C-alpha positions, 0 to 999 in steps of 0.5 A: 337477430343482431342489431345493425351497426353503422360503419363510419369512414374517416374524412379523407378530405381534411389533410394536415400537411407537415409544418414547414421546417425553416433552417433559419427562423425569422425574427417574427417566428422566434418572437411568437415562439418565445411568447413574451418570455425574457431570456434567462427566466426559462425553467432550468433542467433538473440535471445538475452536472454538464455530463447529465445534460442532453446534448444536441447532435451538433454538440455531440459532434463538436465534443467528439472533435475536441476529444479527438484533437486533444488526443492528437495533440497529446500524441504529437507532444509525446512523440515530438521528443523523438523527432529530429536528427538529435532527438531523444532515442527510444530506449529498448531493453532486451531481456533474455528469458533462457540461458542460451540467449545472446542479447548482443547477437539479437541487436546485430540481427535487428540492425542488419535488417534495416542497414543501421550502424551503431553510433556509440560503442557497446558499453551499457547501451548502444545508440543506433540511427535508423534512417529509414524511419528517421529515429534514434534507438538505444539498445540496452542488453540485459544480463539474466539477472533479476535486479539488473533486468528490473533496473533496465526495464523500468527506464525502457520505452520498449521491452523485448523478451527473448525466448529460445526454441529449445530451452524453457525459461524455467523458474528464473525466467518466470521470476523475471516475467512476474517481477517486470510485470509487477513493477510496471512495464511500457510496450512489450515485444516478444522474439525467438532466437535460433528458430532455424535450428529446429528440425524438421522445419514443419515443427517451427510453427508449433514451437512459435505457437507454444511460445506465444501461449506461454508469453500470453499468460503474463502479457495477454496483449501479445499477438505474435512471436517474431523470429530473429532469424527472419529478416522480414520479421526483424524489419517489422519489429524495427518498424513497430519500435520506431513508429509505435507511441510508448505508453510509458509507466504512470509513476515514471512519467510523473517524475523527471528521469533520464538514462545516463549516457556518460559519467565524468568523475572529478580529477585533480583533487586533493588526496584527503578529499572523499567527495567531489562533483560528478557530472552525468549526461543524458536526455531529459525524459518525463517532466521538467528537470529542476535543479531544486529537487533531489535526484536518485542515481541508481544504487548510489543514493540521493544527491543535490544538483549543483547546476544543469548545463546544455549538452546538445550534440553537434549538428552534422550539417556544415555551419557558416563561419560566423555561426561557428565563431559564435559557438566557440565564444559561447562556451558552457550554457547553464540551463538551470541552477538551484536557488534558496528553495533547494531541498536538503538531504535531511530525512528528519525534521530538526530536533527541538528540545522541549523543557517542561517546568515541573512547577507549572504542573497544575494539580488537576494534571497531577498523576493519580493512582490507577486502580483499573484498566483503561477502557476507551478513554477512562481508567475505571475504579481510579476515582470516587466512582461517582460517574458509575450508576448506582448498584440495583437494590432489592426493594419491596414491591410498590416502593417509589424512587423517593422511598428507595433512597432511604433503604441503605441495603437489600431488604433480604438476608437470605436467598442465593446470588442467582435469585438476586441476578434473576430479580435484578435482570430488569434493573441491569441494562444488558442491551449494550452491543457486544463485540465478541473477539474483534468487536466488529460484528457484534452479537450473533444471536442467531447461532445461539443454541440452548444447552441440552442439559441444565447444569445443577451448579446452584450454591447459596450465598451463605455457602463459603467458597473454598479455593482448591489445593495448589496441586489439584488446581495445577493438574486441572489447569494443565488438563484444561489447557491441553484440551484447549490446544487440541481444539485450537489445532482443529478450529482456529477461532482464537488466533490472538489467545494467550495463556498467562502463567499462574505466578504472573500478575496480569495487571503487570504483564499487560500494563500497556494494554487497554480495553475497547468497547468497539475496535472500529468506533471507540476513541483511542486515547493517544496520550497513553502512548506518548511514553512508548513512542519511538525516539524520533517519532515527532521528527517525522513528516506529518501529512494531515491532508494527503490528497491536498498535499499530493495535488500541490506536489503534482502541480509543482512538478508540472511547471518549470525545469529543463524541458524533456527531450533536451540533452544535458549535463547534470552536475551532482554535489558531494558525491562519495568518490568511493562509488567510482570503484563500484561503478560498472559502465556495462550496466544501465544507470538511471537518474530519477528526480524526486518529487518535493519531500520524497526524501523525508521519512514518515510512516508509509503504508503499502498494500501487500498480497502474499503469493498464493503459492508461498509455502508458509505464512509470513510473520510480521517484522520479518525482514523483506526487500521492498522495491517501490519506484526507483528505490529499494529498502530493507524493511521489517513491516507491521501487518494490519487489517485493511480498510477505513474505520471511523477511529482510524484503528486497525488490528495488528496481524501476527501472520500474513497467510498465502493469498491474503491481503493486508497493509504493511507499515514501516518508517521510510521516505514518502512516495507520492501517488500509487506506485507498484511495489515488489516484496522479495525474500532470500530464495531457498528453492532456486539456488541460482537466484538469490531473491524470490518474489513473494508478494506484490502491492501498491503504495498508499497514503502515508499517515502517522495518525494510523493506529495499529492495535495489537490484540490479545485474548484472555479466555476462561472456562465456565466452571458453574452455570446458573441461568445467566450467572456464571462462575469463570476460572482460568482467566485470572489467577488472583483477586487483584487482577479480577478487580483491575480488569473488572470494567472490561466486557466479556464475550463468548465465541457463540455471541453472548456478552456479559460483565464481571460481577464480583471476585470469588476467593483468592485464585482468580475465580469470579462471577459474571453476568451474561445477557443470555444462557451460555453453553457449558462447552462455550469459552469466555473471553476478554479482548485487550489492545495495545498500540505497536509502532512501525520499524525503520527501513534502511536503503538496500543495495545488492553486493555479491560476496565470496560465496555467491550470496547477496548481502545488505550494503549501506552506501554513503549518502552525499 
């Protein structure tokens, strides 16, 4: 029978009430809670930064309110320049994507929807006052031309794409969309013209849905395609244009810019004068416009500012007689004038001639005869070689280190070299990290496989090595290289491999090349490169700390200048009068203020991603047209691998393959910040479009210390193999070349590493010791590097020639 268990019930008579929660604690309660603690001695929380602190509910509400207020203030500030009778107009670019689109008719449809009338005639742009929303609009109709569309869209607050219900945009329309998207675009609207011509009417929703699917492929935020034939949808479009806050473009808002409304050319000049003062008028946008900074005027170039004067529009309300009298006496108001800190137009630093005293050259600095290739920062075999370790010797067993000093040579006069190599294996350090090919990954011992057969290629040391006859060696070399070319076509594992002619001396052909133990970490001695530097290399802009310099430039642009929203006259100094002949008032013209030092040349770097549908790889130093921000250049870029390395050495790329990303380097004026870049080439597939967009990218920090190293690979064939000792041929073709490159590390494509031991004969054969057995089908290689220098870029503008093609034109710079 189970034992009886007693059940205990909880005591219901003892009830603990909740403590009293007083909202305002008394002094005595606070004193009791503190228990003698002094203020400031409490234990601090472990979380260090303010973002890691646990905030109370009141603090979270306060922080959210502050963020909301800051956003509201920024929104009010960004839209305040548009308010008022004479506020800055909202710039709207209308881009036709199809051939049957009329941009001027689209502007008329939008104006009729809100009963707006044009204030200025249609010449380049049309200014309209919308009384319903109390806003000014500036329409910029764009031709179906690539460069004109890019110029108009990069200064527009809103871009309206016009589609046709019957005609497809085609390759030209797709090129416009990709280019406008790549350079950076603000708010976007999409409208369709002549939708009423689609019959029957029930097909119109299907057409609109198809157009929406097309445009969302490039701009996924597009929710609706509006019709220009419906007055209600035009009215909704105007409402969006007048009430939406433009998000802007980052690189553009970091600078001062304006849409040029009028250009005044000088009059009453002497016939011999070729330059004069030109006045451009517009409303300042972005940041404050400073007279000390240079300005970029469309395709004209860089110019200095003489002065900035007020150009406010007259107020429509009636003025009192005394106010009118004061205005008449006031005259021209100078808002800002340059001072002694005004930047000049020089792109390079002043040339300073340096004289070297030959007598002052010390004996230690005297040039010495070089007898070996440069490996990292040392020319091996060029001195007494006391820095090298002693060669291992064969000694009797039990010989101490003191006794070994008394042996002048090996104790054996017989046996093969392979026995020496095997016996000396414990004395030779073969654990140095090897870098096959590019020196990035080291040895890959996991892929090493044992050979299926042992190669019976032993030969004793006393056997004489006989060079093959010239005819036999030439036939064997041709057969070997033909076989190697077939393998290279099937498996591109050696993209940098070169083949030396047997009659060419490698030490002369590759005099500028050096060896590196590691491409990523080995020190690159720049003193060897000074003799090959470009002529104006030392005159380029030096930027040791890019982040700090950019911060200083950005802070400088935030202070001073004519504030945005004001209409001004900008007087430009020394403008070539020949530009008046090429000026077309029907095309949009913009003024962009350059940041400090942006006219100075340096080595600029851009990330570049070649389009995956490009038909062929792009070769380094091919001519490209670059658009970055407000400027365009004709460049011949050097491609190199991307990423950061400890020694700032990056491998040169001969080709950029479709879909691949690399760094393009060249000498051009610096651009601060991350600015989108577009790369163009003359078009072949589209006859009506002279340029084709082949790649996109972004500007990166400029640096003259970034080393671009061109690599070449010399390969040889393992002629005889005995364990770890291999006889290699076809890498060099004379004994002197073997001695010159003896210090370099050898590698194989299967991850073995070794060194040259000695030369054999006079035809370039040599013995090499490896850290493991190699496969007879393996190839032995050695990597050599030299520094290549970026090419200079030139300004580019398009000019239509007689045959309809575009050619590069160099306009004069003031």
